[in-house]
C-alpha positions as CSV (number, residue, x, y, z in Angstrom):
1,X,-45.7,-3.7,42.1
2,X,-43.1,-6.5,41.5
3,X,-43.1,-10.2,41.1
4,X,-43.2,-10.9,44.8
5,X,-46.4,-8.8,45.0
6,X,-48.1,-11.3,42.6
7,X,-46.8,-14.4,44.4
8,X,-44.0,-15.3,41.9
9,X,-40.5,-16.1,42.9
10,X,-37.4,-17.0,40.8
11,X,-36.0,-20.4,41.8
12,X,-32.7,-22.1,41.2
13,X,-32.8,-23.6,37.7
14,X,-29.5,-25.3,37.2
15,X,-30.9,-28.3,35.3
16,X,-32.1,-27.8,31.8
17,X,-34.2,-31.0,31.6
18,X,-37.7,-30.6,32.9
19,X,-37.8,-34.2,34.2
20,X,-34.7,-33.7,36.3
21,X,-36.2,-30.5,37.7
22,X,-39.5,-32.4,38.5
23,X,-37.6,-35.1,40.2
24,X,-35.7,-32.6,42.3
25,X,-38.7,-30.5,43.2
26,X,-41.2,-33.4,43.6
27,X,-43.6,-31.9,41.0
28,X,-43.5,-31.1,37.3
29,X,-43.3,-27.4,36.4
30,X,-45.4,-26.0,33.5
31,X,-43.5,-25.4,30.3
32,X,-45.0,-23.9,27.0
33,X,-42.7,-26.1,24.9
34,X,-43.8,-29.2,26.9
35,X,-47.4,-28.3,26.3
36,X,-46.8,-27.8,22.5
37,X,-45.3,-31.3,22.3
38,X,-48.6,-32.8,23.5
39,X,-50.9,-30.2,21.9
40,X,-49.5,-28.6,18.7
41,X,-52.5,-26.3,18.5
42,X,-50.9,-24.3,21.3
43,X,-47.8,-23.4,19.3
44,X,-47.5,-19.9,17.9
45,X,-46.2,-16.5,18.9
46,X,-48.1,-16.1,22.1
47,X,-49.9,-18.4,24.6
48,X,-51.6,-17.5,27.9
49,X,-52.7,-19.4,31.0
50,X,-55.1,-20.3,32.6
51,X,-56.0,-22.2,29.4
52,X,-59.2,-24.3,29.7
53,X,-58.1,-26.6,26.9
54,X,-54.9,-27.8,28.7
55,X,-55.7,-30.0,31.8
56,X,-52.6,-29.0,33.8
57,X,-53.0,-25.3,33.0
58,X,-56.8,-24.7,33.2
59,X,-56.3,-23.1,36.7
60,X,-53.3,-21.7,38.4
61,X,-54.3,-23.7,41.5
62,X,-52.9,-26.8,39.8
63,X,-49.6,-25.1,38.9
64,X,-46.7,-24.9,41.4
65,X,-43.9,-23.6,39.1
66,X,-43.4,-22.5,35.5
67,X,-40.4,-22.5,33.2
68,X,-39.5,-19.7,30.7
69,X,-37.2,-21.3,28.2
70,X,-34.5,-19.8,26.1
71,X,-35.9,-17.7,23.2
72,X,-39.0,-17.0,25.4
73,X,-40.4,-14.2,27.5
74,X,-43.4,-14.2,29.9
75,X,-45.7,-11.4,30.9
76,X,-47.5,-11.3,34.2
77,X,-51.0,-9.7,34.3
78,X,-52.9,-8.8,37.4
79,X,-56.5,-7.9,36.8
80,X,-55.7,-7.5,33.1
81,X,-53.0,-4.9,33.6
82,X,-49.2,-5.1,33.1
83,X,-47.2,-3.6,35.9
84,X,-43.6,-2.6,36.0
85,X,-40.9,-5.4,36.4
86,X,-43.4,-8.1,35.5
87,X,-41.6,-9.5,32.5
88,X,-40.2,-13.0,33.2
89,X,-36.9,-13.9,31.5
90,X,-35.6,-17.5,31.0
91,X,-35.6,-19.3,34.3
92,X,-37.7,-21.4,36.8
93,X,-40.4,-19.5,38.8
94,X,-42.4,-20.6,41.9
95,X,-46.0,-19.5,41.6
96,X,-47.6,-21.4,44.5
97,X,-48.3,-18.1,46.3
98,X,-50.3,-16.6,43.4
99,X,-53.5,-17.9,44.8
100,X,-52.9,-16.0,48.1
101,X,-52.8,-12.7,46.1
102,X,-56.2,-11.0,45.6
103,X,-57.2,-10.5,42.0
104,X,-57.0,-12.4,38.8
105,X,-53.5,-13.5,37.7
106,X,-52.6,-14.4,34.1
107,X,-49.2,-15.5,32.6
108,X,-48.6,-15.0,28.9
109,X,-45.6,-16.6,27.0
110,X,-44.2,-14.9,23.9
111,X,-41.4,-16.2,21.6
112,X,-38.3,-14.2,20.7
113,X,-37.4,-16.3,17.7
114,X,-37.3,-14.9,14.2
115,X,-40.3,-15.6,12.0
116,X,-41.7,-14.8,8.6
117,X,-44.8,-12.7,7.6
118,X,-46.1,-13.5,4.2
119,X,-47.1,-10.5,1.9
120,X,-48.4,-10.1,-1.6
121,X,-49.4,-7.4,-4.0
122,X,-51.4,-8.9,-6.9
123,X,-51.9,-6.0,-9.3
124,X,-50.4,-2.5,-9.3
125,X,-49.7,0.0,-12.1
126,X,-46.1,1.2,-12.2
127,X,-45.1,4.8,-13.1
128,X,-44.9,3.9,-16.8
129,X,-48.4,2.3,-16.6
130,X,-47.5,-1.4,-16.6
131,X,-49.4,-3.8,-14.5
132,X,-47.1,-5.8,-12.2
133,X,-47.3,-7.9,-9.0
134,X,-45.0,-9.4,-6.4
135,X,-45.0,-11.6,-3.3
136,X,-42.5,-12.6,-0.6
137,X,-42.1,-12.4,3.1
138,X,-40.8,-10.1,5.9
139,X,-38.5,-11.2,8.6
140,X,-39.4,-10.1,12.2
141,X,-39.1,-10.9,15.9
142,X,-40.9,-9.8,19.0
143,X,-38.7,-7.4,21.0
144,X,-41.4,-5.7,23.1
145,X,-43.9,-8.3,24.5
146,X,-46.1,-5.7,26.2
147,X,-46.5,-3.7,23.0
148,X,-47.2,-6.8,21.0
149,X,-49.8,-7.9,23.5
150,X,-51.6,-4.6,23.6
151,X,-51.3,-3.6,19.9
152,X,-51.6,-7.0,18.2
153,X,-52.5,-10.1,20.2
154,X,-55.1,-8.6,22.6
155,X,-57.1,-11.3,24.5
156,X,-56.1,-14.2,22.3
157,X,-55.5,-17.5,24.0
158,X,-53.0,-18.5,21.3
159,X,-51.7,-16.1,18.7
160,X,-50.1,-17.7,15.6
161,X,-48.0,-16.5,12.6
162,X,-51.1,-16.9,10.4
163,X,-53.0,-14.5,12.7
164,X,-50.2,-12.0,12.5
165,X,-50.0,-12.3,8.6
166,X,-53.7,-11.5,8.5
167,X,-53.3,-8.6,10.9
168,X,-50.4,-7.0,9.0
169,X,-51.5,-7.8,5.4
170,X,-53.4,-4.5,4.8
171,X,-50.6,-2.2,6.2
172,X,-47.7,-4.0,4.5
173,X,-49.5,-4.5,1.2
174,X,-50.6,-0.9,0.9
175,X,-47.2,0.4,1.7
176,X,-45.4,-1.9,-0.8
177,X,-48.1,-1.1,-3.4
178,X,-47.3,2.6,-3.1
179,X,-43.6,2.0,-3.4
180,X,-44.1,-0.2,-6.5
181,X,-46.3,2.5,-8.1
182,X,-43.5,5.1,-7.8
183,X,-41.1,3.0,-10.0
184,X,-41.0,2.0,-13.6
185,X,-41.2,-1.6,-14.5
186,X,-37.5,-1.7,-15.4
187,X,-36.6,-0.1,-12.1
188,X,-38.7,-2.6,-10.2
189,X,-36.9,-5.4,-11.9
190,X,-33.4,-4.3,-11.8
191,X,-33.2,-2.0,-8.7
192,X,-34.3,-4.6,-6.2
193,X,-31.9,-3.6,-3.4
194,X,-33.1,0.0,-3.6
195,X,-36.7,-1.1,-3.4
196,X,-36.0,-3.2,-0.3
197,X,-34.1,-0.4,1.4
198,X,-37.0,2.0,0.8
199,X,-39.4,-0.6,2.1
200,X,-37.3,-1.0,5.3
201,X,-37.4,2.7,6.0
202,X,-41.2,2.7,5.7
203,X,-41.8,-0.5,7.7
204,X,-39.4,0.0,10.6
205,X,-41.6,2.5,12.5
206,X,-44.8,0.4,11.8
207,X,-43.2,-2.8,13.1
208,X,-41.9,-1.0,16.2
209,X,-45.4,0.1,17.0
210,X,-46.5,-3.5,17.0
211,X,-43.7,-4.5,19.4
212,X,-41.7,-6.1,16.5
213,X,-38.3,-5.6,15.0
214,X,-38.2,-5.5,11.2
215,X,-35.2,-7.6,10.0
216,X,-35.6,-7.8,6.3
217,X,-37.8,-8.2,3.2
218,X,-37.5,-10.9,0.5
219,X,-39.1,-10.8,-2.9
220,X,-39.8,-14.4,-4.1
221,X,-41.9,-13.8,-7.2
222,X,-42.4,-10.9,-9.6
223,X,-45.3,-10.9,-12.1
224,X,-44.0,-8.8,-15.0
225,X,-45.1,-8.9,-18.7
226,X,-42.9,-11.2,-20.7
227,X,-41.7,-8.5,-23.2
228,X,-40.4,-6.3,-20.3
229,X,-38.7,-9.4,-18.8
230,X,-36.9,-10.1,-22.0
231,X,-36.0,-6.5,-22.4
232,X,-34.5,-6.5,-18.9
233,X,-32.6,-9.7,-19.6
234,X,-31.1,-8.1,-22.8
235,X,-30.2,-5.0,-20.9
236,X,-28.4,-7.0,-18.2
237,X,-26.6,-9.0,-20.9
238,X,-25.4,-5.8,-22.6
239,X,-24.3,-4.4,-19.3
240,X,-22.4,-7.5,-18.4
241,X,-20.6,-7.5,-21.8
242,X,-19.6,-3.9,-21.3
243,X,-18.3,-4.6,-17.8
244,X,-16.4,-7.5,-19.2
245,X,-14.9,-5.3,-22.0
246,X,-14.0,-2.7,-19.4
247,X,-12.3,-5.3,-17.2
248,X,-10.4,-6.6,-20.2
249,X,-9.2,-3.1,-21.1
250,X,-8.1,-2.5,-17.5
251,X,-6.3,-5.8,-17.6
252,X,-4.5,-4.9,-20.8
253,X,-3.5,-1.5,-19.3
254,X,-2.1,-3.3,-16.3
255,X,-0.1,-5.7,-18.4
256,X,1.3,-2.9,-20.5
257,X,2.3,-1.1,-17.4
258,X,4.0,-4.2,-16.0
259,X,5.8,-4.8,-19.3
260,X,7.0,-1.1,-19.4
261,X,8.2,-1.5,-15.8
262,X,10.0,-4.7,-16.6
263,X,11.8,-3.0,-19.5
264,X,12.8,-0.1,-17.3
265,X,14.3,-2.5,-14.7
266,X,16.1,-4.5,-17.4
267,X,17.6,-1.3,-18.8
268,X,18.7,-0.1,-15.4
269,X,20.2,-3.5,-14.7
270,X,22.1,-3.5,-18.1
271,X,23.3,0.0,-17.5
272,X,24.6,-0.9,-14.1
273,X,26.3,-4.0,-15.5
274,X,28.0,-2.0,-18.2
275,X,29.1,0.6,-15.6
276,X,30.5,-2.0,-13.3
277,X,32.3,-3.9,-16.0
278,X,33.6,-0.6,-17.5
279,X,35.0,0.5,-14.2
280,X,36.6,-2.9,-13.7
281,X,38.3,-2.8,-17.1
282,X,39.6,0.7,-16.4
283,X,40.9,-0.3,-13.0
284,X,42.5,-3.4,-14.6
285,X,44.3,-1.4,-17.3
286,X,45.4,1.2,-14.7
287,X,47.0,-1.6,-12.6
288,X,48.7,-3.1,-15.6
289,X,50.2,0.2,-16.5
290,X,51.3,0.7,-12.9
291,X,53.6,-2.4,-13.2
292,X,54.9,-1.4,-16.7
293,X,52.6,-3.8,-18.5
294,X,51.2,-2.9,-22.0
295,X,47.4,-3.9,-22.1
296,X,47.6,-4.2,-25.9
297,X,50.4,-6.7,-25.6
298,X,48.4,-8.7,-23.0
299,X,45.4,-8.9,-25.3
300,X,47.6,-9.9,-28.2
301,X,49.1,-12.7,-26.2
302,X,45.7,-13.9,-25.1
303,X,44.6,-13.9,-28.8
304,X,47.7,-16.0,-29.7
305,X,46.9,-18.5,-26.8
306,X,43.3,-18.9,-28.1
307,X,44.5,-19.4,-31.7
308,X,47.1,-22.0,-30.6
309,X,44.5,-23.8,-28.4
310,X,41.9,-24.1,-31.2
311,X,43.8,-25.2,-34.4
312,X,41.7,-26.0,-37.4
313,X,42.2,-28.5,-40.3
314,X,44.4,-27.0,-42.9
315,X,45.9,-24.5,-40.5
316,X,49.0,-24.3,-42.7
317,X,47.1,-22.7,-45.5
318,X,44.5,-20.7,-43.7
319,X,46.8,-17.8,-42.9
320,X,47.2,-18.8,-39.2
321,X,51.0,-18.7,-39.4
322,X,51.1,-15.2,-40.9
323,X,48.6,-14.0,-38.2
324,X,50.7,-15.6,-35.5
325,X,53.8,-13.9,-36.9
326,X,52.1,-10.5,-36.9
327,X,50.9,-11.0,-33.3
328,X,54.5,-11.9,-32.3
329,X,55.6,-8.7,-33.9
330,X,53.2,-6.8,-31.7
331,X,54.5,-8.6,-28.6
332,X,58.1,-7.8,-29.5
333,X,57.4,-4.1,-30.1
334,X,58.6,-1.8,-27.4
335,X,56.1,-0.7,-24.8
336,X,55.0,2.9,-24.6
337,X,57.4,3.6,-21.8
338,X,60.3,2.2,-23.8
339,X,59.7,4.4,-26.9
340,X,61.9,7.4,-26.7
341,X,60.4,10.8,-27.4
342,X,61.1,12.4,-30.7
343,X,62.6,15.9,-31.0
344,X,60.4,17.7,-33.4
345,X,63.3,20.2,-34.3
346,X,65.3,17.4,-35.9
347,X,64.6,15.9,-39.3
348,X,62.9,12.5,-39.1
349,X,65.3,10.4,-41.1
350,X,66.6,7.0,-40.0
351,X,69.9,8.3,-38.6
352,X,68.2,11.1,-36.7
353,X,65.7,8.7,-35.1
354,X,68.4,6.3,-34.0
355,X,70.5,9.1,-32.5
356,X,67.6,10.5,-30.7
357,X,66.6,7.1,-29.3
358,X,70.2,6.5,-28.1
359,X,70.5,9.9,-26.4
360,X,67.1,9.4,-24.7
361,X,68.0,6.0,-23.4
362,X,71.3,7.4,-22.0
363,X,69.5,10.3,-20.4
364,X,66.7,8.1,-18.9
365,X,67.0,7.0,-15.3
366,X,68.7,3.6,-15.0
367,X,66.6,0.7,-13.6
368,X,67.7,-0.3,-10.1
369,X,67.4,-3.7,-8.4
370,X,64.7,-2.4,-6.0
371,X,62.6,-1.0,-8.8
372,X,62.7,-4.3,-10.9
373,X,61.9,-6.3,-7.7
374,X,58.9,-4.1,-7.1
375,X,57.7,-4.7,-10.7
376,X,58.1,-8.5,-10.2
377,X,56.1,-8.3,-7.0
378,X,53.3,-6.4,-8.7
379,X,53.4,-9.0,-11.5
380,X,53.0,-11.8,-9.0
381,X,50.1,-10.0,-7.5
382,X,48.3,-9.5,-10.8
383,X,48.8,-13.2,-11.7
384,X,47.5,-14.3,-8.3
385,X,44.3,-12.2,-8.8
386,X,43.7,-13.8,-12.2
387,X,44.1,-10.5,-14.1
388,X,46.7,-11.9,-16.6
389,X,47.1,-15.3,-18.1
390,X,49.9,-17.7,-17.2
391,X,51.6,-17.3,-20.6
392,X,51.7,-13.5,-20.2
393,X,52.9,-13.8,-16.7
394,X,55.8,-16.1,-17.7
395,X,56.8,-13.9,-20.6
396,X,56.8,-10.7,-18.5
397,X,58.5,-12.4,-15.5
398,X,61.2,-13.8,-17.7
399,X,61.8,-10.4,-19.2
400,X,62.3,-8.6,-15.9
401,X,64.2,-11.4,-14.3
402,X,66.7,-11.2,-17.1
403,X,67.1,-7.5,-16.5
404,X,67.5,-8.1,-12.8
405,X,70.2,-10.8,-13.5
406,X,72.1,-8.3,-15.7
407,X,72.5,-5.8,-12.9
408,X,75.8,-6.0,-11.0
């Protein structure tokens, strides 16, 4: 048996406003929300028609259409029985043909909004024999209107939240009392989430049997002896202090790790810097030697330039002249390539050294114009790259230019 069998037909319900629907249809459809606005006593979880207390709903003969609003469902009963496919979802329904159907027709609205069910346990002994109490509310909604009608509301004209709280008080209270008795007073105070989770596991099947969906439990008040309350507060305070100390220790460890990592990175950067600078200095000296330049003489010339550029008061008596003379002696000394090798078989007297040097110079390969020009080119390149100072460049350039000019 379907809706057509009981004389109910779904109509086009484009407009949301009841007055506009009435103007379009030429009559006002019956709406539970509209009835509640004029008669608040009809508000609740369930309302059925015909209702002798509502003028426009005391008989289905006077009703031409009904509206099931959002967050509502409606059940159609024929001769007190619910048939398949007789749940009305939000929409506008024409019921003018219901009177042509033999039998008694009833229409029952239910809400699908979430509501609260008050609960309270005044006095229960915990596992450690302490008398406690608690109160709060459960959150629920109607998800199976047929089960709610048959298991809870029955033949009520209007069924309210107060009626439901009275109906469920015994079952909810006894279940929560049993859970509280299984815990110590400290567990009941501190392990609230575990208590709520256990209550949910127990209440879910009971609420489903009533056609409801259990959506949560809230504890508003706990009646606990003052000495246990103070003990719980002290315990929580100690626990918070320990957690703060642990977090502080973890922060110190993290800072130490970051500092160690920073030092490692600095050491790596310093080592890399020394390696790069060392390679650059080695390469610089290698190039200086390749163009017959003595690195020691270059550094000596640079020291003389710095000393000359930064004279001090009383420079005539501070030994600067003697220092400059010694540095000049280093510059005028022969380079390593110009010092002749010494024959170890000959005595090292002054005459022997002079003779050996003379023979070595005569035996050495004479400097050609091409070789000197190559040295001058390399000298220009070094000066252009900023590897030698201008003074050193001029000295070396003048030296080799003179040698070049002396060649035939």
